[in-house]
N, C-alpha and C positions, 0 to 999 in steps of 0.2 A: 627652382623656380624660372618660370618663363620670363624673358624679358623683352615681350612683344609690347605693341600698341596697347593692350588691354591694361597690361602692368603697369604702363606709364601713367596713363589714366588714373588708374588708382593712386598713384605714389606722388602724381601732381601736386595735392592739396595739402599734403603734409610736411609739416615744417622740415627744414633741412638737417635738426639731427634726428628726426624720429626718421626720415628715410635712411639715414647713416644705419642707423641704431638695424632697422629692418633688413636692409642689405649684408649686413654684418652676421645677423644670425640666418641667412640663408646662405652664407657660406661665402658672401663677399667681402669687399674689403682689406684690408692689409693690418690693422691694429689688435689682433686678437686672436685666440686658437678654440677648437673645441675642447670642453671638459675633458679628462682624460677617463678613461672605463678602466677599473680593474678588473680582469680575467685568471681563470685558475685553470689547471691542468688536472683532469679526472683520469686517471689509467685503469684500464681491466684487464684482469685475467683470469684464467680458468685452469682447473686442474684435472687430472685424466678422468676421461669420460664424458667429455661434451666440450661445448664453446661458449663463449659471450662475446657478442658483437655491439657496436664497434670497437675497436681496440682503445679507443680514448674518445675524450672528448675535452675541448676550451668551453668554458663556461664563464659567463660574467658573474660578478659577486651579488649573491643573493638568488640565483638562477638554479635551476635544476635540470637534471638530463637522465634521458633512460636507456637502458642495455636489454637486449635480447638475450637469454640464456635458455642454449638448446641442448639438452643431453643426446648423448649418442646412443645407438639402437642396444636396448637391454640394461639403460643406467635411467635413473633418476635424479632431481636436484636434490642433493642433501642441505644445501645452504648457499646463499649470497650474503655477504658482508661488507661492510665500507662505505662512508660517506652519509651516514645517517639515513640509508634507504629501505624502501619495503618491497618486496616481492608478492606481484600480483599476477599468479600465472605463471609464464614465463616472461614477463617481464618486471625489470627492476628498475625503479624510480628513485633517483638519490634524496637526499634533503637540501635544504638550501646550500648553496657550496660559499665558503667564504674564506677557505684555504685549498692548497692543492691534496688531495686526497686519491684515494684507490679503491676499487671494488673488486674484491675476489669473491668467483664462483666455483661451488665444489660438487662433486658429483659423486653417488653410491651405485654399484653395481646392484642387479634386483633380478629375481627371478620373474619369468614370463610362462604363464601356459598356455602353451602354444597348443594342443590339439587332444584330442580322446574324452572322453566324458569326464565328469566332476563327481560324480558317482562310481562307487567301486562293483567288483564282481561282475563285468559286463564279458559278454561273450564277443569273439572277435568276427569282423566284417570283411573276410577274404576275397570277396569280387572274383575276378577271373586271373588263374595262376599267371604271373609274368605281366599282369598288365596294372600298370599305377592308377590309381584315383584318390580323389579326395575323400572320399567317403569312407577307404579302408583303414581298418585300425585293427592290431594285434590284440587278442581277448585278454583280460586282465591275467597277470600273472607275477611271479617271482623266482630270482636263482635263474633266471635266463643267459645264456651265453651271449656277450657283444662284442664287437670289433668295429673300427674305423678302416676303410679300405683306401687305395690309393687316390681317389677321387674324392675323398672326404665325406662320402655315403657311410649311413650306420646301418650296421646289421645286425639283427636279432634273431638268436635260435634256442628253441624251446622253452625251456623252465617248468615250473608247475604252475598250472592256473586254468583258464578254461578255453576251449577253442569254439568252432561256430556254432556247436551244438552240445547237448550231453553234460554230464558231470566234471566236477574237478577232476584232475589228473595230469599226467606227465605227458610233455608236449615235444614235437620235432618238427615243428613247422618253423620255415626258415622266412625272415623277412629284411626287405630292403627298404631304407628311408632316405627321399633325398632331401635334404634342407634347403635346396635351393626353389623347389617346386612346392614343398611341403606335403609329399604324398608319399604313402607306402605302398608297396608291392608285395604280395605274397610271391615267394621264389620257389618255394617247394617245400617237400613235407607234406605232412598228412593235416586236413583240416580239423581232425578227430583227437582224441587224446589216447594214449598208450599204445603207439603204435610202433609195430618192430621194426627193427632197422633191416636195409638191405644192403651186405657188404661187397657182394661180387668178388674179384679177383684180386688181392693184395697188390697193391701199387698200379691198378688200374683204374684209371677214371672212368666214369661210365653215367650216364643221365639217368640211369634207374638206381644207382647210389644213393643211400641216404642213412645218417646214422639213427638209431632207434630214439625214442621218447626218453627223456632223462631232465633233472634237474643239475645244477651245479659245476656243470663243464667248465675246464679251464681251459682257456682261449689266449692267442696269440694272434699277430698279423705280422708276415714276413715282407721283406723290402721289395717283393714283388707284388704286395697288394693281396696278396693269397691268405684266407683264414684258416686258421688252425685250431682244433678242438680236440682236447685229451679228455676220456673218463665221463664222470659224471654219475649222477644215481637213478637208477631205474626202480622205482617205489613201489610195482607189484610185488616184489618179491623182498623181505626185510634184508636192509645191509647189501641189497644189489650195486654192487661200486664197478664201473668199467674201468679198463685201461686200454681201451682202444683210443688209435691216434689216428685223425682224420685230416684231411686239406680239403678246402673247397676253393675252386678257383671262378671269381666271378666273372672273367672274361668268356669262359665257357662254359660255365652255368654247373660243372659238374663235381662231385664229389669222389674222393678216391682213400680208400681207406688204407693208411700207411703204414700201420704198424699195431703192436697190441694185439689183445685175443678177441674175438667175435665174440668170447664167453666170458661171465660176470665173474668176480671176485677170486681174480687172479695174483697170487703172492707175486713181489717183486723181484726181480734179477738184478743184483746191487751191483755184482761183479766186484773188481778191485777200486777202492776210492781213490777218485781222482784219475781214473783211466777210462776212457771211453771206450766202447765194444758193442758190436751188432747186436750181439744177443739181451744185453742191459735193458732193463725196462721197468719203470715203476710201476708199482702194485696198482690195482684197482683203486680209486679215490674219487673223492668230491671235495670242492670247496678249497682246494689251496690257493696259496698266495702266485700271482706269476706275474714276470715282468720279462722284457727283452731290452739287452745289452746292446752297445753301440755298434757292435760287429753282427749283429741278428741273431745271435743266439737266444733261445729261449729257457728260461728258468721257471724253477717250480719248488715251493716251498711247503712240508705238512699236508694239511689236509685230514680228513675222515678216510680210512681204508684199511687196506693191508699192507700188512709189511713182509721180510724175506721168508718168513715162516707160514704165512697164510694165516695170522692172528688179526685179528678184526679189531680197531681201535683209533687212535689217536695217532698223527706222524709229526715228526719236526724233520725230517729229512729232506735235502737241499738238490736239486738234480737240474742238469744241463742239458739241452738238445740242441743240436745242430742240424739246422734243416739241410745245409751242405752236403755233410756226411750222412745223415739220417743215423745218428747213434746217439744214445743218451749216455750219460756220465754222472755216477753219484760224487756227488761234490764234499758233501758233509753231512752233520747231523746222525742220529741214530738208523739202523734197517730195523728196529723194532718199535713197537708201538708204547705209548703211556710214558713217554720219557720226560724228565722233569728238566727244566732249564737252568743255564749257569749264565747268571748274571754278571760276575765278576763286580770289577769298580765301575760306578755310572761314569760314563763319558771316558773311559779307558777300553781301546781294544784291545783282545787277546786271542789266542788261537783255540782257548779253551770255550770261550763263549759260545752259547747258542740257546736260542728261543725255546722255550718248550714245546711240547706235542699241541696242535692247536688247529681248528680249521674255522673257517667265514674270517680269517685274519684278513687284510687288507696291505696292499703293496704298491710302491711308487718308484721311479728312478730320478735323482734328480740331474741337472745339468752336466755334473761330474762323471755320470755314470755309476753312480752308488745306489744300492738298493735301500728303501725303507720299509719297515714292515710294522703295522701297529696293531694291536689286540688280537679277537678271536675268541674264541670258545672251547674249553678241555671238558673232558669227564673224568669223573673218578669212580672205577667201578666198587671199590671198597663202601662206599656211602651213596652209589646209585645216583648221584648228584652231578650236575653240569657247574662250571665254574669259568670266568670270563676275566679277558685281561684288557689292561691299559697301558701295556708297555709300548715304548717307542723304541724300534731297533735299525742300526745303520748296518750294512754289509758293503764291503769294500772289495770287488772282485779282485783287485790286483793284489791285495795282501791275503783276502782270503779269511778275514777275520771278521767278527759281529762286535759292536758296541752297542751295548745298552747305555741308551741317550736320555729316557724321561718316562715318568710313570712310574707305577708300582712294580716292585718284584712281588707284591702279593696280589692274591686274585680278589674280584669284586670291588675293587676302589673304586670309591665314589669322585665325580669331577671335581675340579676347582677352575670357575668361569670367569671370575674377575669382574671388569668391568668391559661391555661389550663394543668392540672395537679398540680395545688398547691392550697390545701385547705384555705379558709377564711372565719374568721365569716360573713362577709359582701354577701358571695356569697349565690344567691339562684335562682331556676329555676322560669323562668317566669309562670305566670297563664296559665293552660292548662286543658286539660281532656283527657282520655284513653291511657297513655302511656304505654309503657311495662316496668314490674315490677319485680324484684326479690330480694331475699337476700341472700349473700355470706358465705362462710363456717366461716367467721370472724363476722358475725352479721351485716356488713354494708348493707346498704339499695340502689339499684340499679333503676334507672330511664331514661328510654331513648323513644325520642321521644313524642308526643302527639298533640295536636290540640286546637286549639283558634280562636275565631272569635268576630269581635267586634256586638253590640247590635242586629242589624237588619240583619247581614251576608251578606253586602254588600264587607267586607274586612275580609279575615282568612288568618290563618297562619298554615301549618303544620310543626312541629318540626322534627330535624332531629339529635339532641344533645345527648350526654351521660352524665350522672351524678352519682355519687356516695355520699352516706349521711353516716357520721360515727355518730353512737348514744354515743359513748365516748367523742369525741370530739365537738360535737354538731355542726359541720361544713360540707357544702357540697364543692363536688370538681367536676368542670367540666372537666369531662376525656377525653372527646374525640366528634368527631361529629361536623357537622358545628353549630356556633352560629346566623347564617343567616337562617330564615326561609324559606323551599321549596327547599332543597340542594336536589339533585339526590342520588340514591343509587350509590355507587361506587362498582361493584362485583369482579372485578379481576380475577383470574383464579379458578374456579370452584374446591372445595377442598383444596385450599391453603390459610391460614392463610396471610394478609399482612396489614401494617399499612395503608394504604392508602383505604383498605376496609372499608366502611360505610353503615348501615342500610337505610340511606336517611331519609327523611322526611315521617312518616307515623304514622297512630293512630290505636288502639283497634287490635292490633294483638296477635295471641295467642302465649303464652309465657309459658315456662316449664323449672325446673329444674331437670336433670335426676339425677340416682344414684351415677354418681361419683360426681355431684356438675356442670358438665358444663351447660351454659344455651343454648337454642334453641327458636329462635322465627320465626314464621310462618305467614306469609301472613300481612293483614292488608292495611287500606284503605290511599292513598295516593294522591297528587292534579290531579283530573280526572283519577284514576288509581287503581283497586283493585289488591292486588298481591297474589301469591302463591309460594311464594320463600320460601325456609327454611335457617337458618342463625345457625350457631353455636359461642359460645363467652366463654372463657376457664374456667376453674375452677380458681376462685380467692382465 
């Protein structure tokens, strides 16, 4: 209150006591104090995957306050609790505050449909070779080779599917995808199907060199960011499996035929187990499990192809290749086909243990450098029937021993899903082949989708579920997707992560982890459809 002349004119007629009361209410006088107001602290915290702001607030009794909840890219708000509040969009408003309380925001990773059509069996848009463009997209396909280079770019080679025009066939086109620009570049190979390879001179890089069309090649990336490819299946001839080894330099844009034969269906040269030699080479094969160790050596297990005698079938041999020496070493397993596994005691490593012969199994390496192998498909020639695995194995390069960790030693086992989002010792994915797989920054192993059929193929299942395995707890968690086979993809809005988004049922897509740790999934085979959509799943 101003104490100027106008104020005094108002006060003058009042009785002395009234004036005193009025002045006291305005902060004057010295014989009283303002009523105390009770206030409370509201603290806010956020889990991984997002933020909440402000970090806290002081609120008078009976009042409310609001917080802004912001998920990181690829995440969605999964819940906000505390202080009796409600969430509207990204704003959380508390109820009336009459005690200290806390607000907690939680977030969940979600798939984002990044690009490519949400319909299947699409042809590719190649554009100009070597020129990136927003409209470029590889044709629908599955069983392609995939790498991540030293710059975090994603590379795709071949597979079976659709080129620029023409029928379904085998491919040898090479593509590069930039996560930062969101554009594909057709880097080489043919824009048609079933193209022959150009080998040139062994050991000599050349711009004209290119591997022939194939699906199911085995791939690695070396420490220099070069891309390596071994074998694969050229389907114009039955059981036409290659054992050629190629290196591609992203820097020069040239392929080098490094080793193996330019003629298909070669037997393996195993040499002496445990001894590397220049003459050693695995036989022609497709769809092995591959990984790279801490020293930069390439590893390969099993697949479908040819043994030491040139007999065709399913394999369980383990090989190591040194890019430095250029030599293969037969490490373990059999040099013949159709060998059954030796499981031993679950959880106990042993020198005799070995997974049985299979193809389209998947592999990871953990943070300790151990390799992990899951599932796959085998074949019984006596009954002419396929069978599928859901066993999980761990391999220690230091001891050279396998451990059967989980899953069944019997074939065609069904999955145990448990409660979504809750790990349990009993949980396990069902038997399958060809899922998408990756490892997160914490060393956990991830698996999405895959395929199973009964022995003669009269019934089959495409899976659309998402699983996580923790090597530390030795437990699986069903993270998302449907527990019912055949679930369709849920695309949502292109470029927007959403809890309802789902890859849907598919098998043998291309999968990468980029330089930031985000996961990318392209294409794959679904029920009656080949995909060429691109998805992203955030850093875990």
